[in-house]
C-alpha positions as CSV (number, residue, x, y, z in Angstrom):
1,M,40.2,-25.0,-58.3
2,V,42.5,-27.8,-57.2
3,V,43.2,-26.1,-53.9
4,V,39.4,-25.8,-53.2
5,E,38.9,-29.6,-54.0
6,M,41.9,-30.4,-51.5
7,K,40.3,-28.3,-48.7
8,K,37.1,-30.2,-49.2
9,Q,38.8,-33.6,-49.1
10,A,40.6,-32.4,-46.0
11,V,37.4,-31.3,-44.3
12,V,35.8,-34.6,-45.1
13,A,38.7,-36.6,-43.9
14,C,38.6,-34.5,-40.4
15,A,34.8,-35.3,-40.3
16,V,35.4,-38.9,-40.7
17,L,38.2,-39.2,-38.2
18,L,35.9,-37.2,-35.8
19,L,33.1,-39.8,-36.2
20,L,35.6,-42.8,-35.7
21,V,36.9,-41.2,-32.5
22,L,33.4,-40.5,-31.2
23,A,32.3,-44.0,-32.1
24,G,35.1,-45.6,-30.3
25,G,34.3,-43.5,-27.2
26,A,30.8,-44.5,-27.4
27,S,31.5,-48.2,-27.3
28,A,33.8,-47.7,-24.4
29,A,31.3,-45.6,-22.5
30,S,28.7,-48.5,-22.9
31,C,30.9,-50.8,-20.7
32,N,29.1,-50.7,-17.2
33,A,30.0,-53.3,-14.8
34,G,27.3,-52.2,-12.6
35,Q,24.8,-53.8,-15.1
36,L,26.3,-57.2,-14.0
37,A,25.1,-56.6,-10.4
38,V,22.0,-58.9,-11.2
39,C,24.6,-61.7,-11.6
40,A,26.2,-61.5,-8.3
41,A,24.4,-64.4,-6.7
42,A,25.1,-66.6,-9.6
43,L,28.7,-65.5,-9.7
44,T,29.3,-66.1,-6.0
45,S,27.4,-69.5,-5.9
46,G,27.9,-70.8,-9.3
47,G,24.1,-71.3,-9.4
48,K,21.8,-70.7,-12.4
49,P,21.8,-67.3,-13.7
50,S,18.5,-65.2,-14.0
51,A,17.1,-64.2,-17.5
52,A,18.1,-60.5,-16.4
53,C,21.7,-61.7,-15.7
54,C,22.0,-63.4,-19.2
55,S,20.6,-60.4,-21.0
56,N,23.1,-58.0,-19.3
57,L,25.9,-60.4,-19.9
58,K,25.0,-60.4,-23.6
59,A,24.9,-56.7,-23.6
60,Q,28.3,-56.3,-21.8
61,Q,30.0,-59.1,-23.8
62,G,32.4,-57.0,-25.7
63,C,33.5,-55.5,-22.2
64,F,34.6,-58.8,-20.5
65,C,38.3,-58.4,-21.4
66,Q,38.3,-54.7,-20.1
67,F,36.5,-55.9,-16.9
68,A,39.1,-58.7,-16.4
69,K,41.9,-56.2,-16.5
70,N,40.4,-54.0,-13.9
71,P,41.8,-55.2,-10.4
72,A,38.3,-54.4,-8.9
73,Y,36.5,-56.9,-11.2
74,A,39.1,-59.3,-12.2
75,R,38.6,-61.8,-9.4
76,Y,34.8,-62.1,-10.3
77,I,35.4,-62.1,-14.1
78,N,38.2,-64.7,-13.9
79,S,36.5,-67.0,-11.5
80,P,35.4,-70.7,-12.3
81,N,31.8,-69.6,-11.5
82,A,31.9,-66.8,-14.0
83,R,32.8,-69.3,-16.7
84,K,29.7,-71.5,-15.6
85,V,27.5,-68.5,-15.5
86,V,28.5,-67.2,-18.9
87,T,28.4,-70.6,-20.5
88,S,24.9,-71.2,-19.0
89,C,23.8,-68.0,-20.7
90,G,25.1,-69.1,-24.0
91,V,27.7,-66.4,-24.2
92,A,31.2,-67.0,-25.5
93,V,34.1,-67.0,-23.1
94,P,36.6,-64.6,-24.6
95,R,40.3,-65.0,-24.6
96,C,41.9,-61.7,-23.4
């Protein structure tokens, strides 16, 4: 009886671990720098961002540090104009 109960607990623990791994992968997969293309004009000029830009910035907010570490995006994410755009949209500037 004790062995059966331990096996059940092990199966439940494995299922929970699998769900945590999948959830972590899903959040990483949701990071898509391409969604910030609508912000290109504002990022390069420092001008007022569009509503679509702000919406996408808010959706990608959790990914900013990941983008900043990527050499392909770092110069845009770390630029003074990016700070203006992010602030303009009411999004907090993260500390990475």
